[in-house]
N, C-alpha and C positions, 0 to 999 in steps of 0.2 A: 722219880723214875726208877724202874726196876733194874737191878744188876743180876744177870742170869749166868750161872756157870753149870748148873745141873740140868741133865737131859729131861727129867720129868717136869721140872719147872718150865723149861722151854716149851714142852708139849702142851702144858696148861696155858701158857701165854699165847701160843698159836690158836688154840681153841677159842680163847677170848677174842682174838682178832677176827676170827671167822664168824663170831656172833654179831659183829657190827653189821647191821642190815638196814636196808631201806624198805623192809616189808613189815608193816604193822597192820593187823586186822582192822582196827578202828579207822586208820587212815585210808586203807583200801575201801572201806565202806563209804567214806566221805567222797573219795575220788570217783567211785562207781556212780554215785548220785549225780555228780557234776557231769561226767561223761554222758550219762543217759539224758540229762537235761539239755545238753548241747545237741545231742543226736536228734532229740525230739523237737526242740524249739529254736535251734539255730541262733541267728543274730540276736533275737530277743533275749535268750538266756545268756548269751555272751555279754550283752550290755548290762544285764542285771548283776552278773558276777563281777564285772569290771567296776561297776559303781560300788559294790559291796567291799571288794578287796583293795582296789586302787583309788577309790574315792574321786572318780570323775565320770562324766557322761559325754566325753568327746567322741567324735567319729572314730570308728574302729581303724580305718585306714589312715596312715600318715602320708601326706603328700610329699612328692619329691622336693618341692620348694621349701617346705617346712624343715625337712631333713638338712638340706643344703644351707639354709639360713642358720640353723642351730649349730651346724658343723663349723661355721665361721667364728664361733666363740672360743675355739681352742687356740693355744699359743703356737707359734711357729715351731718350737722345739718338739712339742707333742706331735704336730702334723708330720714333721720330718722323721720322727721315730716310727710312726705308723707306716709311712712310705717305705722306710728302711726294712721294717719287719715284713711288710707285704711282698716286697721284691724277693727276699730270701725264702719266705715260705712258698711262694709260687715256683721259684727255681727248683727247690727240693722236690715238690710234688710233681713237677713236669717229668722228673726222672721215673715216676711210677706208672706213667702211661703205658697201657698194654695195647697191642694191635691184634686185629682179627687174623687168623691164620688157617691154612689148609694144606693138605698134601694128597697125593694121588697114588693109587695102587692099580695099575691097569685102567679099567673103566669105573673104579670105585674112587669117589672123592669124599674125603672126611675133613672136618675142620671145626673151628669155633668162631662165632660171630660175637664181637664185643660192641655193645651199644650203651650210651649213657642213659640213665634214668630220665624220664620226661620232666618230672616235677618233684622238687624236694622242699621240705620245710625245715627251717633252722630256728631253734629256740635260743634266745640270748638273755641271760639273767639281767634283771634291771630293778630288783627290789632293794635288799640291804646293800648290795654292791653291783656295780656295772663293769663288765669286762670287755673292752674293745678287742682284746686278743682272742676272745671266743668268736667274735665276728670273723676275724681273719682265718682262724684255724678251722672253722666249720664250713665256711663258704668257699674259700679258695680251692680246696680239693674238688668240690662239686663243679666249679667253673672250669678247672683244668680237665675234668672228665668230659665236659661238654654238656652238662645239664642246662636245658633251655630255660626252665622256669624255677626260680628260687624265691620262696616266700619266707619272710622273717617275722617272727613274733617276739616282741619285747615289752615287758610290763613297764608302765610309766606311772608310778605312785604320784597321786595328786595331779596327774596330767603332765608331769615334768619329764621332758626328754633329756637324756644324757648327751651332752655335746660331743664327747669323745666317741661314744658308740655311733652317733650320727656321722661323725667324720670318717670312721672306719667303713660304714655303709656307703657313704658317698664315694670314697676312694675305690671301692669295689664295683660301683655303678649299680647298686641294688635299688630297684624301683618299687618292689612290692613289700611294704612293711606295715605291720599292724600293731597297735598299742594295746596288746592283751598279753597276759601272763598266766602262770599257774597251770593247773590241770585243765582249765577251760581252753587255754591256747592249744594244748596238745590235742584235746577233743576236736577243736575246730579244724585243725590241720588233718586229723585222722579221718573225720567223717565228712567234712565240708559243711559250709553254711551258705546262706544267700550271698554273703560278701566274700568268703574265703573258699576257694576251690580246694577240693581234696588233694592231698599230696601222695606220693608213692613211698616216701621215706622221711622220717623225722630224726634230726640230729641235734645235739647240743645238750649241755648240762643244766641242772636246775635243782631246786630243793626237793625235799622228800615227796611232796605232792606231784611235782613234775616227773620225778623218777618213777613213782608209782603209776602215774597215768601212762607213761611210755610203756611200762611193763604190761599194762592191761590192754593197750590198743595194738600191741604186737600181734601180727597175723592179719589184722585189718590193713595195716601198713607195716613196712619194715622200720626198724630203728637201728641206731648205731650201737648202743650198749646201755646197760643200767650202771651208771657210775656211782660208786660209793664214796666214802670219805677219802681224802687225799692221804698218800703215804710215801715214805722214803725209807730206804735201807741203804746204809753206807758200810762198805767193807774197807777197812783201813788197817795199816800196819804202823810201826813206829816212825815211818818216814812222813806220815801225815801231819799237817799243821792243825793243831787242836782248835785254833780259832776258826779255821775253815770248816772243820767238821761240825763244830757247835753251831755256827751260822747256818749251815745247810740243814741241820736237824730242825732248827727253829723256823726255817723258811716254810716248812710244812706244818709245824705245830701251830703256827698263827692262823691257819685256815679256819679251823673250828675245833671244838672239844673232842670230836671223834677222830681227828687226824692222828696218824701214826708215824712216829719217828724212831728209827732203830739204828744203832751202831753195832756192827759185828767186828771184833778186833782180836788179834792175838797179842796185844800189847797192854799190860796192866798200867804201865806208865801213861799211855795215851788216855786210858779211862779216867784217871785222876785229873789230867789236864783238861779234858773235854768237859768234865763236870764243873770245874772252876770257870771255864769259859762260858758255859751255858748260864751260870748264875750271874756272871758279869754282863753278858749281852742282854739278858732278860730285862735288866734295869733300864735299858735304853729303848725297849720296844713299846710302842703305843698299845699293842694287843698282847701285852705280857700276861694278863689274867687268862686269856684264852689259851696261850701257849703253855702256861703252867698246868692248866687243867688237862690239856692234851698229853703232855709229857707224863703227868701223874697217872692218867688212865691207860694210855697206849704207847708210852715211851719206854724204851728198854736199851740197855747196853749188854750185849751178849759176848761173853769172853770165851774164845776158842783156843785150841792148841795149834791149829794150822790154818792157812788160807784156803786149803782144800776143804776143810770143815766149814769155813765161812761161806764158801760157794755152795755147799750142800744146803746150808741154812737158807741162803738166798733163794735157791731153787724150791725149797719147801714153802717159803712164804710167798714167792712169786710177786714181788712188789711192783707197784705202779712205776716208781722211780728207783733206779739202782745206781748208786755212785760207787766208783772204785778208786780209792785214794791209797794206792800202794806204790812201792818203788818201781814196779814194772806192771802196770795195770793191764796192758795188752796180753800179758802172759796168762791172765785168768779168764780172758774172754771165751776161750773154747769150753771152759767149765761152767759157764753161766747160761742156763737153758731157759729160765722163766723170768721175764721182766718186761714191763711196758716199754721203757726206754733205759738205755745203759749210758752212763756218763763216765768217761775215763779221764783220770788225772786230776791234779790239784786245782787246775784253773777251769774246770767245767762244772760249775755249780748248776743245780737243777733249774733255777730261773732263767739261765741262758736258753734252755730248751723251751721254757714256758713262752718266751717272747720272740727271740730273733734268730736262733740257730738255723731254723728251717723245718726240721721234723715236726710232726703234729703233736700238740700237747694234750689232745684228747686220747687218754690212755686207759687200758683195762686196770681195774682196781679189785681189791678184796680177793686176791688170789686168782682172778680170772685171766691173768697173763699166761697161765698154763695153756689156755686155748683161744684167747682173744688177741687181736693185734691192735696197734694204734690206728686211729682214723686215717684214712688215706683215699687216694683217687679210686682205688679198687672198691671202695664202699659205695661209689656212686655210678657203678656200671652194672649191667646184667649181661649174662652170657647165654648164647644159644648154640647148641650143637648143630653142625651141618652134615648131612648124609646124602650122598647121591650114588646110586648103584646101577650100573649098566647090566645088560643081559649076561655077559660073561661073569661079572662079579656076582650076580644073583646066583648063577649056577654053582659058583664056588662056595657061597655062604649058606644057601638054602638047606642042604642036608643037615647041617649042624643046628639050624633053627628048628627044623622038624623034630630032631631028636630031643633037644632041650625043652621045647614047648610041650611035646607029648609027655616027657618025664614029669613036668609040673602040672599035668592034667589040663592044660590050656589048649584044647583041641581046635578051637576056632583060630588060635594063633598059628598052629601048625598048618591049618587049612589055607592060610594066606599064601604059603609057598607052594602047597600042593596044586592050588588053582592055577598058579602061574606056570608050574612045570607041565601041566597038561593042556594048556591053552596054546 
Protein backbone atom coordinates (compact mmCIF):
# COMPACT_ATOMS: atom_id res chain seq x y z
CA UNK A 1 0.00 0.00 0.00
CA UNK A 2 1.32 3.40 -1.04
CA UNK A 3 2.19 6.13 1.46
CA UNK A 4 1.73 9.52 -0.20
CA UNK A 5 3.05 12.86 1.05
CA UNK A 6 4.06 14.57 -2.18
CA UNK A 7 1.58 16.47 -4.40
CA UNK A 8 3.00 15.07 -7.66
CA UNK A 9 2.76 11.50 -6.40
CA UNK A 10 -0.84 12.17 -5.35
CA UNK A 11 -1.69 13.48 -8.83
CA UNK A 12 -0.13 10.37 -10.37
CA UNK A 13 -2.18 8.16 -8.02
CA UNK A 14 -5.42 9.96 -8.97
CA UNK A 15 -4.67 9.38 -12.67
CA UNK A 16 -4.17 5.70 -11.90
CA UNK A 17 -7.56 5.56 -10.18
CA UNK A 18 -9.22 7.23 -13.15
CA UNK A 19 -7.86 4.58 -15.50
CA UNK A 20 -9.90 1.87 -13.77
CA UNK A 21 -12.58 1.38 -16.36
CA UNK A 22 -15.30 -0.97 -17.49
CA UNK A 23 -14.64 -0.07 -21.13
CA UNK A 24 -12.55 -2.52 -23.13
CA UNK A 25 -12.80 -2.75 -26.94
CA UNK A 26 -12.70 -6.58 -27.04
CA UNK A 27 -15.44 -6.85 -24.44
CA UNK A 28 -17.53 -4.22 -26.22
CA UNK A 29 -17.27 -6.26 -29.43
CA UNK A 30 -18.43 -9.43 -27.63
CA UNK A 31 -21.30 -7.60 -25.94
CA UNK A 32 -22.46 -5.98 -29.19
CA UNK A 33 -22.69 -9.45 -30.75
CA UNK A 34 -24.85 -10.68 -27.87
CA UNK A 35 -27.07 -7.58 -28.02
CA UNK A 36 -27.60 -8.01 -31.76
CA UNK A 37 -28.35 -11.73 -31.37
CA UNK A 38 -31.04 -11.08 -28.76
CA UNK A 39 -32.50 -8.20 -30.78
CA UNK A 40 -32.72 -10.45 -33.85
CA UNK A 41 -33.62 -13.86 -32.39
CA UNK A 42 -35.25 -13.11 -29.03
CA UNK A 43 -36.00 -16.10 -26.79
CA UNK A 44 -34.13 -18.50 -29.06
CA UNK A 45 -30.88 -16.57 -28.58
CA UNK A 46 -31.59 -16.15 -24.85
CA UNK A 47 -31.95 -19.90 -24.43
CA UNK A 48 -28.72 -20.51 -26.35
CA UNK A 49 -26.67 -18.07 -24.24
CA UNK A 50 -28.21 -19.35 -20.99
CA UNK A 51 -27.24 -22.91 -21.89
CA UNK A 52 -23.72 -21.75 -22.82
CA UNK A 53 -23.01 -19.59 -19.78
CA UNK A 54 -25.29 -20.91 -17.02
CA UNK A 55 -25.33 -24.57 -18.10
CA UNK A 56 -29.09 -25.17 -18.02
CA UNK A 57 -32.11 -25.27 -20.34
CA UNK A 58 -34.83 -24.47 -17.81
CA UNK A 59 -37.78 -22.20 -18.69
CA UNK A 60 -36.77 -18.53 -18.75
CA UNK A 61 -39.49 -17.44 -16.34
CA UNK A 62 -39.35 -18.50 -12.70
CA UNK A 63 -42.79 -19.21 -11.25
CA UNK A 64 -44.02 -17.57 -8.06
CA UNK A 65 -44.44 -20.98 -6.37
CA UNK A 66 -40.82 -21.91 -7.17
CA UNK A 67 -39.56 -18.66 -5.65
CA UNK A 68 -41.65 -19.04 -2.49
CA UNK A 69 -40.64 -22.68 -2.09
CA UNK A 70 -36.93 -21.83 -2.36
CA UNK A 71 -37.38 -18.86 0.00
CA UNK A 72 -38.42 -21.27 2.77
CA UNK A 73 -34.87 -22.69 2.85
CA UNK A 74 -33.49 -19.69 4.74
CA UNK A 75 -33.15 -19.46 8.51
CA UNK A 76 -35.40 -17.35 10.71
CA UNK A 77 -32.48 -15.03 11.56
CA UNK A 78 -31.83 -14.30 7.88
CA UNK A 79 -35.54 -13.74 7.20
CA UNK A 80 -35.79 -11.32 10.15
CA UNK A 81 -32.70 -9.45 8.93
CA UNK A 82 -34.24 -9.03 5.48
CA UNK A 83 -37.52 -7.78 6.97
CA UNK A 84 -35.62 -5.35 9.22
CA UNK A 85 -33.63 -4.00 6.26
CA UNK A 86 -36.71 -3.78 4.02
CA UNK A 87 -38.61 -1.66 6.54
CA UNK A 88 -35.73 0.79 7.07
CA UNK A 89 -34.95 1.13 3.34
CA UNK A 90 -38.62 1.73 2.53
CA UNK A 91 -39.03 4.33 5.31
CA UNK A 92 -36.01 6.30 4.07
CA UNK A 93 -37.09 6.26 0.43
CA UNK A 94 -40.63 7.35 1.24
CA UNK A 95 -39.07 10.66 2.34
CA UNK A 96 -37.90 11.20 -1.26
CA UNK A 97 -41.37 11.20 -2.81
CA UNK A 98 -42.07 14.31 -4.87
CA UNK A 99 -45.51 15.69 -5.69
CA UNK A 100 -46.82 17.37 -8.80
CA UNK A 101 -47.21 21.15 -8.37
CA UNK A 102 -48.55 24.21 -10.12
CA UNK A 103 -49.00 27.94 -9.61
CA UNK A 104 -51.08 30.67 -11.26
CA UNK A 105 -50.34 34.15 -12.63
CA UNK A 106 -53.67 35.63 -13.68
CA UNK A 107 -54.94 33.30 -16.40
CA UNK A 108 -51.50 31.64 -16.83
CA UNK A 109 -51.12 28.26 -15.11
CA UNK A 110 -47.66 26.69 -14.87
CA UNK A 111 -46.56 23.52 -13.16
CA UNK A 112 -44.89 20.14 -13.23
CA UNK A 113 -46.54 16.73 -13.40
CA UNK A 114 -44.62 13.87 -11.77
CA UNK A 115 -45.51 10.33 -12.82
CA UNK A 116 -43.84 6.96 -12.14
CA UNK A 117 -42.23 5.04 -14.98
CA UNK A 118 -44.52 2.31 -16.32
CA UNK A 119 -42.05 -0.59 -16.44
CA UNK A 120 -38.59 -1.14 -14.92
CA UNK A 121 -36.08 -3.96 -15.20
CA UNK A 122 -33.82 -4.85 -12.25
CA UNK A 123 -30.66 -6.92 -12.67
CA UNK A 124 -29.58 -8.96 -9.65
CA UNK A 125 -26.12 -10.62 -9.71
CA UNK A 126 -26.27 -14.37 -9.24
CA UNK A 127 -22.98 -15.70 -10.57
CA UNK A 128 -19.92 -15.79 -8.29
CA UNK A 129 -21.97 -14.11 -5.55
CA UNK A 130 -25.62 -13.36 -4.87
CA UNK A 131 -26.73 -10.20 -3.16
CA UNK A 132 -30.22 -10.04 -1.61
CA UNK A 133 -29.42 -6.48 -0.50
CA UNK A 134 -29.28 -5.55 -4.20
CA UNK A 135 -32.85 -6.80 -4.57
CA UNK A 136 -34.02 -4.50 -1.76
CA UNK A 137 -32.00 -1.44 -2.77
CA UNK A 138 -32.96 -1.53 -6.46
CA UNK A 139 -36.61 -2.50 -6.20
CA UNK A 140 -37.91 -0.65 -3.12
CA UNK A 141 -37.35 2.87 -4.59
CA UNK A 142 -39.23 1.78 -7.73
CA UNK A 143 -42.13 0.49 -5.62
CA UNK A 144 -42.22 3.68 -3.56
CA UNK A 145 -42.26 5.73 -6.78
CA UNK A 146 -45.32 3.77 -7.91
CA UNK A 147 -43.85 1.75 -10.80
CA UNK A 148 -46.55 -0.73 -11.85
CA UNK A 149 -44.39 -3.38 -13.55
CA UNK A 150 -41.02 -4.56 -12.25
CA UNK A 151 -39.19 -7.36 -14.08
CA UNK A 152 -36.19 -9.00 -12.42
CA UNK A 153 -33.40 -10.90 -14.16
CA UNK A 154 -31.11 -13.10 -12.09
CA UNK A 155 -28.60 -15.63 -13.45
CA UNK A 156 -28.90 -19.16 -12.03
CA UNK A 157 -25.67 -21.10 -12.68
CA UNK A 158 -26.51 -24.77 -13.24
CA UNK A 159 -30.14 -23.82 -12.70
CA UNK A 160 -29.66 -23.20 -8.98
CA UNK A 161 -31.73 -20.46 -7.40
CA UNK A 162 -30.29 -18.58 -4.44
CA UNK A 163 -32.74 -19.00 -1.51
CA UNK A 164 -31.88 -15.65 0.11
CA UNK A 165 -32.42 -13.77 -3.16
CA UNK A 166 -35.73 -15.64 -3.51
CA UNK A 167 -36.69 -14.62 0.03
CA UNK A 168 -35.98 -10.95 -0.75
CA UNK A 169 -38.07 -11.18 -3.94
CA UNK A 170 -40.88 -12.85 -2.03
CA UNK A 171 -40.87 -10.22 0.73
CA UNK A 172 -41.23 -7.49 -1.92
CA UNK A 173 -43.99 -9.38 -3.71
CA UNK A 174 -42.16 -9.55 -7.05
CA UNK A 175 -43.98 -11.82 -9.50
CA UNK A 176 -42.02 -11.36 -12.74
CA UNK A 177 -38.60 -13.02 -12.45
CA UNK A 178 -36.39 -14.54 -15.18
CA UNK A 179 -33.44 -16.91 -14.78
CA UNK A 180 -31.10 -15.13 -17.17
CA UNK A 181 -27.96 -13.08 -16.61
CA UNK A 182 -25.09 -11.33 -18.32
CA UNK A 183 -25.31 -9.04 -21.32
CA UNK A 184 -28.12 -11.21 -22.70
CA UNK A 185 -30.38 -10.26 -19.77
CA UNK A 186 -29.72 -6.55 -20.36
CA UNK A 187 -30.49 -7.02 -24.07
CA UNK A 188 -33.75 -8.85 -23.31
CA UNK A 189 -34.96 -6.07 -21.03
CA UNK A 190 -33.82 -3.32 -23.41
CA UNK A 191 -35.24 -4.72 -26.64
CA UNK A 192 -37.90 -7.15 -25.47
CA UNK A 193 -38.37 -10.78 -26.58
CA UNK A 194 -41.33 -13.12 -27.00
CA UNK A 195 -41.28 -13.78 -23.24
CA UNK A 196 -39.84 -10.58 -21.76
CA UNK A 197 -41.56 -7.28 -22.46
CA UNK A 198 -39.33 -4.26 -23.11
CA UNK A 199 -38.72 -2.03 -20.07
CA UNK A 200 -38.30 1.74 -19.78
CA UNK A 201 -35.30 1.65 -17.45
CA UNK A 202 -32.70 -0.90 -16.29
CA UNK A 203 -31.10 -0.74 -12.84
CA UNK A 204 -28.73 -2.95 -10.90
CA UNK A 205 -25.03 -3.84 -10.76
CA UNK A 206 -23.19 -6.60 -12.57
CA UNK A 207 -19.85 -7.69 -14.00
CA UNK A 208 -17.97 -6.00 -16.83
CA UNK A 209 -20.25 -7.59 -19.46
CA UNK A 210 -23.39 -6.37 -17.72
CA UNK A 211 -21.95 -2.87 -17.23
CA UNK A 212 -20.86 -2.68 -20.86
CA UNK A 213 -24.26 -3.88 -22.07
CA UNK A 214 -26.01 -1.19 -19.99
CA UNK A 215 -23.73 1.42 -21.48
CA UNK A 216 -24.51 0.27 -25.03
CA UNK A 217 -28.30 0.10 -24.64
CA UNK A 218 -28.53 3.53 -23.01
CA UNK A 219 -30.77 5.65 -25.22
CA UNK A 220 -32.86 2.64 -26.19
CA UNK A 221 -33.79 2.60 -22.51
CA UNK A 222 -32.68 4.61 -19.50
CA UNK A 223 -30.19 3.15 -17.00
CA UNK A 224 -29.23 4.00 -13.45
CA UNK A 225 -25.46 4.39 -13.89
CA UNK A 226 -22.32 2.57 -15.03
CA UNK A 227 -20.94 1.26 -11.75
CA UNK A 228 -17.19 0.74 -11.51
CA UNK A 229 -15.11 -0.98 -8.82
CA UNK A 230 -16.01 -0.24 -5.20
CA UNK A 231 -14.11 2.43 -3.26
CA UNK A 232 -13.79 4.03 0.15
CA UNK A 233 -11.97 7.12 1.38
CA UNK A 234 -11.57 7.71 5.12
CA UNK A 235 -10.67 11.08 6.63
CA UNK A 236 -9.28 10.53 10.12
CA UNK A 237 -7.35 12.40 12.80
CA UNK A 238 -5.55 11.15 15.92
CA UNK A 239 -8.88 10.57 17.69
CA UNK A 240 -9.71 7.71 15.30
CA UNK A 241 -9.51 4.09 16.45
CA UNK A 242 -6.91 2.45 14.15
CA UNK A 243 -8.70 -0.91 14.35
CA UNK A 244 -11.90 0.71 13.05
CA UNK A 245 -10.05 2.46 10.22
CA UNK A 246 -8.25 -0.72 9.15
CA UNK A 247 -11.44 -2.79 9.27
CA UNK A 248 -13.31 -0.27 7.12
CA UNK A 249 -10.52 -0.09 4.53
CA UNK A 250 -10.53 -3.89 4.28
CA UNK A 251 -14.32 -3.96 3.93
CA UNK A 252 -13.92 -2.50 0.46
CA UNK A 253 -10.61 -4.16 -0.43
CA UNK A 254 -12.21 -7.61 -0.17
CA UNK A 255 -14.68 -6.80 -3.00
CA UNK A 256 -12.17 -7.37 -5.79
CA UNK A 257 -8.64 -6.58 -6.93
CA UNK A 258 -9.78 -3.33 -8.56
CA UNK A 259 -11.39 -1.95 -5.38
CA UNK A 260 -9.88 1.17 -3.87
CA UNK A 261 -9.26 1.92 -0.16
CA UNK A 262 -7.74 5.25 0.88
CA UNK A 263 -6.94 6.80 4.25
CA UNK A 264 -6.32 10.56 4.41
CA UNK A 265 -4.96 11.73 7.75
CA UNK A 266 -2.96 14.46 9.48
CA UNK A 267 -1.65 12.00 12.08
CA UNK A 268 1.63 10.12 11.44
CA UNK A 269 0.94 8.09 14.59
CA UNK A 270 -2.36 6.87 13.15
CA UNK A 271 -0.61 5.80 9.94
CA UNK A 272 1.68 3.38 11.75
CA UNK A 273 -1.13 1.99 13.90
CA UNK A 274 -3.43 1.44 10.91
CA UNK A 275 -0.71 -0.38 8.95
CA UNK A 276 -0.21 -2.77 11.87
CA UNK A 277 -3.96 -3.33 12.21
CA UNK A 278 -4.35 -4.09 8.51
CA UNK A 279 -1.62 -6.73 8.73
CA UNK A 280 -3.25 -8.21 11.82
CA UNK A 281 -6.80 -8.25 10.45
CA UNK A 282 -5.79 -9.60 7.04
CA UNK A 283 -4.73 -12.86 8.67
CA UNK A 284 -8.34 -13.50 9.70
CA UNK A 285 -10.02 -12.71 6.37
CA UNK A 286 -11.18 -15.53 4.05
CA UNK A 287 -10.65 -13.16 1.09
CA UNK A 288 -7.24 -11.97 2.26
CA UNK A 289 -5.56 -12.61 -1.10
CA UNK A 290 -8.07 -10.38 -2.90
CA UNK A 291 -7.79 -7.66 -0.24
CA UNK A 292 -3.98 -7.73 -0.40
CA UNK A 293 -3.99 -7.32 -4.17
CA UNK A 294 -6.52 -4.49 -3.95
CA UNK A 295 -4.43 -2.62 -1.35
CA UNK A 296 -1.29 -3.19 -3.39
CA UNK A 297 -2.82 -1.84 -6.60
CA UNK A 298 -5.20 0.86 -5.41
CA UNK A 299 -4.68 1.27 -1.68
CA UNK A 300 -3.09 4.42 -0.27
CA UNK A 301 -2.47 6.36 2.90
CA UNK A 302 -2.23 10.08 2.16
CA UNK A 303 -0.62 12.25 4.82
CA UNK A 304 -1.79 15.87 4.94
CA UNK A 305 -1.07 18.91 7.09
CA UNK A 306 -4.68 19.78 7.88
CA UNK A 307 -8.21 18.41 7.75
CA UNK A 308 -9.07 21.21 5.29
CA UNK A 309 -6.50 19.68 2.93
CA UNK A 310 -8.01 16.24 3.57
CA UNK A 311 -11.42 17.54 2.48
CA UNK A 312 -9.91 19.01 -0.69
CA UNK A 313 -8.43 15.62 -1.53
CA UNK A 314 -11.77 13.91 -0.91
CA UNK A 315 -13.48 16.39 -3.24
CA UNK A 316 -10.87 15.70 -5.93
CA UNK A 317 -11.29 11.92 -5.73
CA UNK A 318 -15.11 12.10 -5.26
CA UNK A 319 -15.34 8.64 -3.65
CA UNK A 320 -18.27 6.27 -3.64
CA UNK A 321 -18.06 5.97 0.16
CA UNK A 322 -16.59 8.72 2.36
CA UNK A 323 -16.08 8.09 6.07
CA UNK A 324 -15.16 10.86 8.48
CA UNK A 325 -13.55 9.65 11.73
CA UNK A 326 -12.48 12.86 13.39
CA UNK A 327 -13.07 14.47 16.76
CA UNK A 328 -15.84 16.63 15.31
CA UNK A 329 -16.96 15.07 11.99
CA UNK A 330 -20.01 17.34 11.55
CA UNK A 331 -17.66 20.33 11.41
CA UNK A 332 -16.17 19.04 8.14
CA UNK A 333 -19.50 18.36 6.46
CA UNK A 334 -19.84 21.83 4.81
CA UNK A 335 -16.39 21.30 3.22
CA UNK A 336 -17.26 17.95 1.63
CA UNK A 337 -18.78 18.46 -1.81
CA UNK A 338 -18.28 15.22 -3.75
CA UNK A 339 -19.22 11.79 -2.37
CA UNK A 340 -21.79 9.09 -3.04
CA UNK A 341 -22.51 8.63 0.66
CA UNK A 342 -20.96 10.28 3.72
CA UNK A 343 -20.57 8.33 6.97
CA UNK A 344 -19.93 10.43 10.08
CA UNK A 345 -18.30 9.19 13.28
CA UNK A 346 -16.52 6.17 14.72
CA UNK A 347 -19.59 3.95 14.82
CA UNK A 348 -20.82 4.44 11.25
CA UNK A 349 -18.92 1.85 9.21
CA UNK A 350 -19.74 1.73 5.51
CA UNK A 351 -21.47 -1.71 5.71
CA UNK A 352 -24.15 -0.11 7.93
CA UNK A 353 -25.11 1.79 4.79
CA UNK A 354 -24.78 -1.29 2.60
CA UNK A 355 -27.51 -3.14 4.45
CA UNK A 356 -29.75 -1.56 7.04
CA UNK A 357 -29.29 2.19 7.61
CA UNK A 358 -31.88 3.05 4.96
CA UNK A 359 -30.15 5.18 2.27
CA UNK A 360 -29.46 3.42 -1.01
CA UNK A 361 -26.20 1.55 -1.47
CA UNK A 362 -26.24 1.94 -5.27
CA UNK A 363 -23.79 4.83 -5.48
CA UNK A 364 -21.72 6.69 -8.08
CA UNK A 365 -18.14 5.40 -8.46
CA UNK A 366 -14.92 6.35 -10.27
CA UNK A 367 -15.23 10.06 -9.51
CA UNK A 368 -18.77 10.36 -10.91
CA UNK A 369 -20.04 11.55 -7.52
CA UNK A 370 -19.10 14.98 -8.92
CA UNK A 371 -22.32 14.84 -10.96
CA UNK A 372 -24.22 11.62 -10.09
CA UNK A 373 -26.41 10.88 -7.07
CA UNK A 374 -27.31 7.67 -5.20
CA UNK A 375 -30.14 5.61 -6.66
CA UNK A 376 -33.45 6.90 -5.33
CA UNK A 377 -37.18 7.30 -5.89
CA UNK A 378 -36.39 10.22 -8.20
CA UNK A 379 -34.78 7.75 -10.63
CA UNK A 380 -38.10 6.01 -11.20
CA UNK A 381 -40.26 9.01 -12.10
CA UNK A 382 -40.58 11.20 -15.16
CA UNK A 383 -41.61 14.85 -15.19
CA UNK A 384 -43.78 16.80 -17.62
CA UNK A 385 -44.09 20.56 -17.67
CA UNK A 386 -47.64 21.94 -17.55
CA UNK A 387 -48.50 25.19 -19.38
CA UNK A 388 -51.91 26.79 -19.80
CA UNK A 389 -52.24 30.37 -21.07
CA UNK A 390 -55.47 32.36 -21.28
CA UNK A 391 -56.09 35.29 -23.64
CA UNK A 392 -54.82 37.94 -21.21
CA UNK A 393 -51.69 35.92 -20.50
CA UNK A 394 -51.15 35.39 -24.22
CA UNK A 395 -51.28 39.14 -24.86
CA UNK A 396 -48.69 39.61 -22.09
CA UNK A 397 -46.25 36.95 -23.41
CA UNK A 398 -46.74 37.13 -27.18
CA UNK A 399 -44.63 40.26 -27.95
CA UNK A 400 -41.58 38.72 -26.32
CA UNK A 401 -42.08 35.41 -28.16
CA UNK A 402 -42.24 37.31 -31.46
CA UNK A 403 -39.02 39.23 -30.74
CA UNK A 404 -37.00 36.17 -29.65
CA UNK A 405 -38.30 33.84 -32.39
CA UNK A 406 -37.53 36.42 -35.10
CA UNK A 407 -34.08 36.97 -33.59
CA UNK A 408 -33.36 33.25 -33.95
CA UNK A 409 -34.65 33.16 -37.51
CA UNK A 410 -37.62 30.94 -36.63
CA UNK A 411 -40.29 32.89 -38.47
CA UNK A 412 -42.93 30.14 -38.29
CA UNK A 413 -42.53 30.25 -34.52
CA UNK A 414 -43.16 33.99 -34.54
CA UNK A 415 -46.13 33.45 -36.83
CA UNK A 416 -47.94 31.34 -34.21
CA UNK A 417 -48.41 34.48 -32.10
CA UNK A 418 -49.06 36.79 -35.06
CA UNK A 419 -51.92 34.56 -36.21
CA UNK A 420 -53.55 34.68 -32.79
CA UNK A 421 -53.09 38.44 -32.47
CA UNK A 422 -54.91 39.09 -35.76
CA UNK A 423 -57.70 36.54 -35.39
